[in-house]
C-alpha positions as a Markdown table, in Angstrom:
| # | Residue | x | y | z |
|---|---|---|---|---|
| 1 | Unk | 17.7 | -8.3 | 20.6 |
| 2 | Unk | 17.9 | -12.0 | 21.3 |
| 3 | Unk | 19.6 | -11.5 | 24.7 |
| 4 | Unk | 17.1 | -8.8 | 25.6 |
| 5 | Unk | 14.2 | -11.1 | 24.7 |
| 6 | Unk | 15.7 | -13.8 | 27.0 |
| 7 | Unk | 16.3 | -11.4 | 29.9 |
| 8 | Unk | 12.7 | -10.1 | 29.7 |
| 9 | Unk | 11.4 | -13.7 | 29.8 |
| 10 | Unk | 13.6 | -14.6 | 32.8 |
| 11 | Unk | 12.4 | -11.5 | 34.6 |
| 12 | Unk | 8.7 | -12.3 | 34.1 |
| 13 | Unk | 9.2 | -16.0 | 34.7 |
| 14 | Unk | 10.7 | -15.2 | 38.2 |
| 15 | Unk | 7.7 | -13.0 | 39.0 |
| 16 | Unk | 4.8 | -15.1 | 37.6 |
| 17 | Unk | 6.3 | -18.7 | 37.3 |
| 18 | Unk | 4.7 | -21.1 | 34.9 |
| 19 | Unk | 2.0 | -18.6 | 34.0 |
| 20 | Unk | 4.8 | -17.3 | 31.7 |
| 21 | Unk | 5.0 | -19.9 | 28.9 |
| 22 | Unk | 8.4 | -21.6 | 28.0 |
| 23 | Unk | 10.9 | -19.3 | 26.3 |
| 24 | Unk | 10.7 | -21.4 | 23.1 |
| 25 | Unk | 7.3 | -20.0 | 22.4 |
| 26 | Unk | 8.6 | -16.4 | 22.7 |
| 27 | Unk | 11.4 | -17.3 | 20.3 |
| 28 | Unk | 9.1 | -19.0 | 17.8 |
| 29 | Unk | 6.7 | -16.0 | 17.8 |
| 30 | Unk | 9.6 | -13.6 | 17.4 |
| 31 | Unk | 11.0 | -15.6 | 14.5 |
| 32 | Unk | 7.6 | -15.4 | 12.7 |
| 33 | Unk | 7.1 | -11.7 | 13.3 |
| 34 | Unk | 10.6 | -11.1 | 11.9 |
| 35 | Unk | 10.0 | -13.3 | 8.8 |
| 36 | Unk | 6.8 | -11.4 | 7.9 |
| 37 | Unk | 8.3 | -8.0 | 8.6 |
| 38 | Unk | 8.1 | -5.8 | 5.4 |
| 39 | Unk | 11.3 | -4.3 | 4.1 |
| 40 | Unk | 9.6 | -0.9 | 4.2 |
| 41 | Unk | 7.1 | -0.8 | 7.1 |
| 42 | Unk | 4.2 | 1.6 | 6.6 |
| 43 | Unk | 1.7 | 0.4 | 9.1 |
| 44 | Unk | 2.2 | -1.4 | 12.4 |
| 45 | Unk | -0.9 | -3.4 | 13.6 |
| 46 | Unk | -0.5 | -3.4 | 17.4 |
| 47 | Unk | -2.3 | -6.3 | 19.1 |
| 48 | Unk | -2.1 | -7.5 | 22.7 |
| 49 | Unk | -0.3 | -10.8 | 22.5 |
| 50 | Unk | -0.3 | -14.3 | 21.1 |
| 51 | Unk | -2.0 | -17.2 | 22.8 |
| 52 | Unk | -0.3 | -19.4 | 25.5 |
| 53 | Unk | 1.5 | -22.3 | 23.8 |
| 54 | Unk | 2.5 | -25.3 | 25.9 |
| 55 | Unk | 5.9 | -26.9 | 25.8 |
| 56 | Unk | 4.7 | -30.1 | 24.3 |
| 57 | Unk | 3.0 | -28.2 | 21.5 |
| 58 | Unk | 6.3 | -26.6 | 20.5 |
| 59 | Unk | 7.7 | -29.8 | 19.1 |
| 60 | Unk | 5.0 | -29.8 | 16.4 |
| 61 | Unk | 6.1 | -28.8 | 13.0 |
| 62 | Unk | 4.1 | -26.8 | 10.5 |
| 63 | Unk | 4.3 | -28.5 | 7.1 |
| 64 | Unk | 4.6 | -25.7 | 4.6 |
| 65 | Unk | 6.5 | -27.6 | 1.9 |
| 66 | Unk | 3.5 | -28.8 | 0.0 |
| 67 | Unk | 2.4 | -25.2 | -0.5 |
| 68 | Unk | 5.5 | -23.1 | -0.8 |
| 69 | Unk | 9.3 | -23.2 | -1.1 |
| 70 | Unk | 9.5 | -20.0 | 1.0 |
| 71 | Unk | 11.7 | -20.5 | 4.1 |
| 72 | Unk | 8.9 | -19.8 | 6.6 |
| 73 | Unk | 9.8 | -20.9 | 10.1 |
| 74 | Unk | 8.0 | -24.2 | 10.8 |
| 75 | Unk | 7.8 | -24.1 | 14.6 |
| 76 | Unk | 4.3 | -24.1 | 15.9 |
| 77 | Unk | 3.0 | -21.2 | 18.1 |
| 78 | Unk | -0.5 | -19.9 | 18.6 |
| 79 | Unk | 0.0 | -16.7 | 16.6 |
| 80 | Unk | -1.9 | -15.7 | 13.5 |
| 81 | Unk | 1.4 | -15.5 | 11.6 |
| 82 | Unk | 1.7 | -19.3 | 12.1 |
| 83 | Unk | -0.3 | -20.9 | 9.3 |
| 84 | Unk | -0.7 | -24.1 | 11.4 |
| 85 | Unk | -2.6 | -22.2 | 14.1 |
| 86 | Unk | -6.2 | -23.2 | 13.5 |
| 87 | Unk | -5.2 | -25.7 | 10.7 |
| 88 | Unk | -4.6 | -29.1 | 12.2 |
| 89 | Unk | -4.2 | -30.7 | 8.8 |
| 90 | Unk | -1.1 | -28.6 | 8.4 |
| 91 | Unk | 0.6 | -29.9 | 11.5 |
| 92 | Unk | 2.8 | -32.9 | 12.1 |
| 93 | Unk | 0.6 | -33.7 | 15.1 |
| 94 | Unk | -3.1 | -32.8 | 15.6 |
| 95 | Unk | -4.0 | -30.6 | 18.5 |
| 96 | Unk | -7.3 | -30.9 | 20.4 |
| 97 | Unk | -7.2 | -27.1 | 21.2 |
| 98 | Unk | -6.2 | -25.4 | 17.9 |
| 99 | Unk | -9.0 | -22.9 | 17.1 |
| 100 | Unk | -7.0 | -20.3 | 15.4 |
| 101 | Unk | -7.9 | -16.6 | 15.2 |
| 102 | Unk | -10.5 | -16.1 | 12.5 |
| 103 | Unk | -11.1 | -12.4 | 13.5 |
| 104 | Unk | -7.5 | -11.4 | 12.7 |
| 105 | Unk | -7.6 | -13.1 | 9.3 |
| 106 | Unk | -10.7 | -11.0 | 8.6 |
| 107 | Unk | -8.8 | -7.9 | 9.7 |
| 108 | Unk | -6.0 | -8.8 | 7.3 |
| 109 | Unk | -8.4 | -9.5 | 4.4 |
| 110 | Unk | -10.5 | -6.4 | 4.9 |
| 111 | Unk | -7.4 | -4.3 | 5.0 |
| 112 | Unk | -6.4 | -5.5 | 1.6 |
| 113 | Unk | -9.9 | -5.7 | 0.0 |
| 114 | Unk | -12.9 | -3.5 | 0.3 |
| 115 | Unk | -15.4 | -5.7 | 2.1 |
| 116 | Unk | -19.1 | -5.4 | 1.3 |
| 117 | Unk | -20.4 | -8.3 | 3.4 |
| 118 | Unk | -19.1 | -11.1 | 5.6 |
| 119 | Unk | -19.6 | -13.4 | 2.6 |
| 120 | Unk | -16.4 | -11.8 | 1.2 |
| 121 | Unk | -14.4 | -13.9 | 3.6 |
| 122 | Unk | -15.3 | -17.1 | 2.0 |
| 123 | Unk | -11.8 | -17.8 | 0.7 |
| 124 | Unk | -10.3 | -18.0 | 4.2 |
| 125 | Unk | -13.1 | -19.7 | 6.1 |
| 126 | Unk | -13.0 | -23.5 | 6.7 |
| 127 | Unk | -16.8 | -23.8 | 6.4 |
| 128 | Unk | -16.7 | -22.2 | 2.9 |
| 129 | Unk | -13.4 | -23.2 | 1.5 |
| 130 | Unk | -13.0 | -26.8 | 2.6 |
| 131 | Unk | -10.1 | -27.7 | 0.4 |
| 132 | Unk | -7.0 | -27.2 | 2.6 |
| 133 | Unk | -4.7 | -26.5 | -0.4 |
| 134 | Unk | -6.9 | -23.7 | -1.6 |
| 135 | Unk | -7.4 | -22.2 | 1.9 |
| 136 | Unk | -3.7 | -22.2 | 2.8 |
| 137 | Unk | -2.8 | -20.7 | -0.6 |
| 138 | Unk | -5.3 | -17.9 | 0.0 |
| 139 | Unk | -3.9 | -17.2 | 3.5 |
| 140 | Unk | -0.3 | -17.2 | 2.1 |
| 141 | Unk | -1.3 | -14.7 | -0.5 |
| 142 | Unk | -2.8 | -12.4 | 2.2 |
| 143 | Unk | 0.4 | -12.5 | 4.2 |
| 144 | Unk | 2.5 | -11.8 | 1.1 |
| 145 | Unk | 0.3 | -8.9 | 0.1 |
| 146 | Unk | 0.5 | -7.5 | 3.5 |
| 147 | Unk | 4.3 | -7.7 | 3.5 |
| 148 | Unk | 4.5 | -6.1 | 0.0 |
| 149 | Unk | 2.1 | -3.3 | 1.2 |
| 150 | Unk | 4.2 | -2.7 | 4.3 |
| 151 | Unk | 1.8 | -4.0 | 6.9 |
| 152 | Unk | 3.4 | -5.6 | 10.0 |
| 153 | Unk | 1.6 | -7.2 | 13.0 |
| 154 | Unk | 3.3 | -6.8 | 16.4 |
| 155 | Unk | 2.2 | -7.6 | 19.9 |
| 156 | Unk | 2.5 | -5.2 | 22.8 |
| 157 | Unk | 3.2 | -8.1 | 25.2 |
| 158 | Unk | 5.9 | -10.6 | 24.5 |
| 159 | Unk | 4.2 | -12.9 | 27.0 |
| 160 | Unk | 1.0 | -14.7 | 26.1 |
| 161 | Unk | -2.0 | -12.9 | 27.8 |
| 162 | Unk | -4.6 | -15.4 | 26.6 |
| 163 | Unk | -6.6 | -17.0 | 28.0 |
| 164 | Unk | -7.1 | -14.0 | 30.3 |
| 165 | Unk | -8.9 | -16.1 | 32.9 |
| 166 | Unk | -5.5 | -17.4 | 34.0 |
| 167 | Unk | -3.9 | -14.0 | 34.6 |
| 168 | Unk | -3.3 | -13.0 | 38.3 |
| 169 | Unk | -3.6 | -9.4 | 39.4 |
| 170 | Unk | -0.9 | -7.2 | 38.0 |
| 171 | Unk | 0.4 | -9.6 | 35.3 |
| 172 | Unk | -1.3 | -7.8 | 32.3 |
| 173 | Unk | 0.4 | -4.5 | 33.2 |
| 174 | Unk | 3.7 | -6.1 | 34.1 |
| 175 | Unk | 4.0 | -8.0 | 30.8 |
| 176 | Unk | 3.2 | -4.8 | 28.9 |
| 177 | Unk | 5.7 | -2.7 | 30.9 |
| 178 | Unk | 8.6 | -5.2 | 30.7 |
| 179 | Unk | 8.0 | -6.0 | 27.0 |
| 180 | Unk | 8.0 | -2.3 | 26.0 |
| 181 | Unk | 11.8 | -1.7 | 25.7 |
| 182 | Unk | 12.0 | -4.6 | 23.2 |
| 183 | Unk | 8.8 | -3.9 | 21.3 |
| 184 | Unk | 9.3 | -0.1 | 21.1 |
| 185 | Unk | 12.8 | -0.7 | 19.7 |
| 186 | Unk | 11.3 | -2.8 | 16.9 |
| 187 | Unk | 8.8 | 0.0 | 16.2 |
| 188 | Unk | 11.4 | 2.7 | 16.2 |
| 189 | Unk | 13.7 | 0.7 | 13.9 |
| 190 | Unk | 10.8 | 0.1 | 11.5 |
| 191 | Unk | 9.7 | 3.8 | 11.6 |
| 192 | Unk | 6.2 | 3.2 | 10.3 |
| 193 | Unk | 4.0 | 5.9 | 8.9 |
| 194 | Unk | 1.2 | 5.0 | 11.4 |
| 195 | Unk | 0.3 | 2.6 | 14.1 |
| 196 | Unk | -3.1 | 0.9 | 14.5 |
| 197 | Unk | -3.8 | -0.1 | 18.1 |
| 198 | Unk | -6.2 | -3.0 | 18.2 |
| 199 | Unk | -7.9 | -2.9 | 21.6 |
| 200 | Unk | -9.2 | 0.0 | 23.8 |
| 201 | Unk | -8.2 | -1.7 | 27.1 |
| 202 | Unk | -4.6 | -2.0 | 25.9 |
| 203 | Unk | -4.6 | 1.7 | 24.9 |
| 204 | Unk | -6.3 | 3.0 | 28.0 |
| 205 | Unk | -4.3 | 1.0 | 30.5 |
| 206 | Unk | -0.8 | 1.3 | 29.0 |
| 207 | Unk | -0.2 | 2.5 | 25.5 |
| 208 | Unk | -1.7 | 6.0 | 25.8 |
| 209 | Unk | 1.3 | 6.7 | 28.1 |
| 210 | Unk | 3.9 | 5.2 | 25.9 |
| 211 | Unk | 3.1 | 5.5 | 22.2 |
| 212 | Unk | 3.0 | 9.3 | 22.0 |
| 213 | Unk | 6.7 | 9.5 | 22.8 |
| 214 | Unk | 7.5 | 7.7 | 19.5 |
| 215 | Unk | 6.0 | 10.6 | 17.5 |
| 216 | Unk | 4.1 | 8.3 | 15.2 |
| 217 | Unk | 0.4 | 8.8 | 14.3 |
| 218 | Unk | -1.8 | 6.3 | 16.1 |
| 219 | Unk | -5.3 | 5.0 | 15.3 |
| 220 | Unk | -7.5 | 3.1 | 17.7 |
| 221 | Unk | -9.7 | 0.2 | 16.7 |
| 222 | Unk | -11.9 | -2.0 | 18.9 |
| 223 | Unk | -10.9 | -5.7 | 19.5 |
| 224 | Unk | -12.4 | -7.7 | 16.6 |
| 225 | Unk | -14.3 | -9.9 | 19.0 |
| 226 | Unk | -16.0 | -7.0 | 20.7 |
| 227 | Unk | -19.8 | -6.8 | 20.6 |
| 228 | Unk | -20.9 | -4.7 | 17.6 |
| 229 | Unk | -23.8 | -4.3 | 15.3 |
| 230 | Unk | -23.5 | -5.6 | 11.8 |
| 231 | Unk | -23.2 | -2.0 | 10.6 |
| 232 | Unk | -20.5 | -1.2 | 13.1 |
| 233 | Unk | -18.5 | -4.3 | 12.1 |
| 234 | Unk | -18.7 | -3.4 | 8.4 |
| 235 | Unk | -17.5 | 0.1 | 9.3 |
| 236 | Unk | -14.6 | -1.4 | 11.2 |
| 237 | Unk | -13.6 | -3.5 | 8.1 |
| 238 | Unk | -13.8 | -0.4 | 6.0 |
| 239 | Unk | -11.6 | 1.5 | 8.4 |
| 240 | Unk | -8.9 | -1.2 | 8.1 |
| 241 | Unk | -8.9 | -0.8 | 4.3 |
| 242 | Unk | -8.5 | 3.0 | 4.7 |
| 243 | Unk | -5.8 | 2.6 | 7.3 |
| 244 | Unk | -3.8 | 0.0 | 5.3 |
| 245 | Unk | -3.9 | 2.2 | 2.2 |
| 246 | Unk | -3.7 | 5.6 | 3.9 |
| 247 | Unk | -7.0 | 6.8 | 2.5 |
| 248 | Unk | -8.1 | 10.0 | 4.2 |
| 249 | Unk | -6.0 | 9.4 | 7.3 |
| 250 | Unk | -5.5 | 12.4 | 9.5 |
| 251 | Unk | -2.9 | 12.4 | 12.2 |
| 252 | Unk | -4.3 | 11.7 | 15.7 |
| 253 | Unk | -3.7 | 14.1 | 18.5 |
| 254 | Unk | -2.8 | 13.0 | 22.0 |
| 255 | Unk | -2.2 | 14.5 | 25.5 |
| 256 | Unk | -4.7 | 17.3 | 25.2 |
| 257 | Unk | -3.7 | 18.6 | 21.7 |
| 258 | Unk | -6.7 | 19.5 | 19.4 |
| 259 | Unk | -7.1 | 17.3 | 16.3 |
| 260 | Unk | -7.3 | 18.9 | 12.9 |
| 261 | Unk | -10.8 | 18.7 | 11.5 |
| 262 | Unk | -11.2 | 17.9 | 7.8 |
| 263 | Unk | -13.9 | 19.7 | 5.9 |
| 264 | Unk | -15.7 | 16.7 | 4.6 |
| 265 | Unk | -17.5 | 13.9 | 6.5 |
| 266 | Unk | -15.3 | 12.2 | 9.1 |
| 267 | Unk | -15.2 | 9.1 | 11.3 |
| 268 | Unk | -13.9 | 9.7 | 14.7 |
| 269 | Unk | -13.0 | 7.7 | 17.8 |
| 270 | Unk | -11.6 | 8.8 | 21.1 |
| 271 | Unk | -10.1 | 7.1 | 24.2 |
| 272 | Unk | -9.4 | 9.0 | 27.4 |
| 273 | Unk | -7.4 | 8.1 | 30.4 |
| 274 | Unk | -6.3 | 10.4 | 33.2 |
| 275 | Unk | -6.5 | 13.5 | 31.1 |
| 276 | Unk | -4.7 | 12.1 | 28.0 |
| 277 | Unk | -6.8 | 11.8 | 24.9 |
| 278 | Unk | -6.3 | 10.0 | 21.6 |
| 279 | Unk | -8.4 | 10.9 | 18.5 |
| 280 | Unk | -8.3 | 9.8 | 14.9 |
| 281 | Unk | -10.2 | 10.9 | 11.9 |
| 282 | Unk | -10.8 | 9.3 | 8.5 |
| 283 | Unk | -12.2 | 10.9 | 5.4 |
| 284 | Unk | -15.4 | 9.5 | 3.9 |
| 285 | Unk | -15.1 | 6.3 | 1.9 |
| 286 | Unk | -13.0 | 6.1 | -1.2 |
| 287 | Unk | -13.9 | 3.9 | -4.2 |
C-alpha cells in the first residue's frame, strides 16, 4: 500500500506539479485514517479530500499528550481526523490559516446523537465550549465512539482538492481516477455494510461509475456546506444518525434497477448521470 501511495503521488505530481502537495501530507493523512479505522467497519463516510497542507506546515506537531496516552499520530495535516486542524492551541506552532472543518464535526456528532437543534453542537464549538481541554476531550470521545461503532471516514481523492479555486481543468477527475485503485482496495478490505457518499458532484462526475462494482449499498448526502433551509439541514443530521445506526436503511439501486419501496413513510434522494441512477430510502424517524 505504501509503495502504491507513493507511485500515485509521483504520477500526479508529474502531471500537475506543485498543485499536488508534498508527499508527506499524503502520508500523514493516510496514517491518521488508518489509526482511526475501526476493527469492524460498518459504514464508510466517503468525502472528496482533505485540504492542501504546505510543506512548512508539516513540521508542526499536534500535542496530544496532555489529553490522552493513545498513540495518535502527531503530524499535522488539514484533515478532520487531525485534532490540531482548527485548534491552534494544540499545535507546537500557531498557523494563521487553520480554520478546521466544523461541518464534518457536526456530521460526526449528529451521526452519534439524535440532534434536535444546532445548539446540540455546543460541546464541540469554540464559541460555546471555550475551554480547550473540555473541547478536545469532547472531540476525542466522538472519534472513539465512531471507531467503536464502526464508522470510518475516507477520501475519494488522495490529493488535496481544496481550495478548489486553485484546480486547473481536468485535475479533479484525474485525482479521483488515479486515487481509485488505492482507495477502492481500502474499501474492499474493510467490506463495510454501507457507504455514505458526501457530495453530489463527486457522485455524479465519478463515483456513480465506480462504486456499484463493489456491490456495497451506497447512500448519497449533500455537502454539509451546501445551501439548505434549517429544516433541510436538520433532516440531514437525522439522516446521518439513521445511516450510522442502520435505522430503516434500504439498499439503494443503481444503473437503472428499481429500488424496493417500503410500506411506511420514506425519505428519498436520487442522482442521475448518463443513464445511471442512484437512489436510497430511509424509514421514518426512530426514537
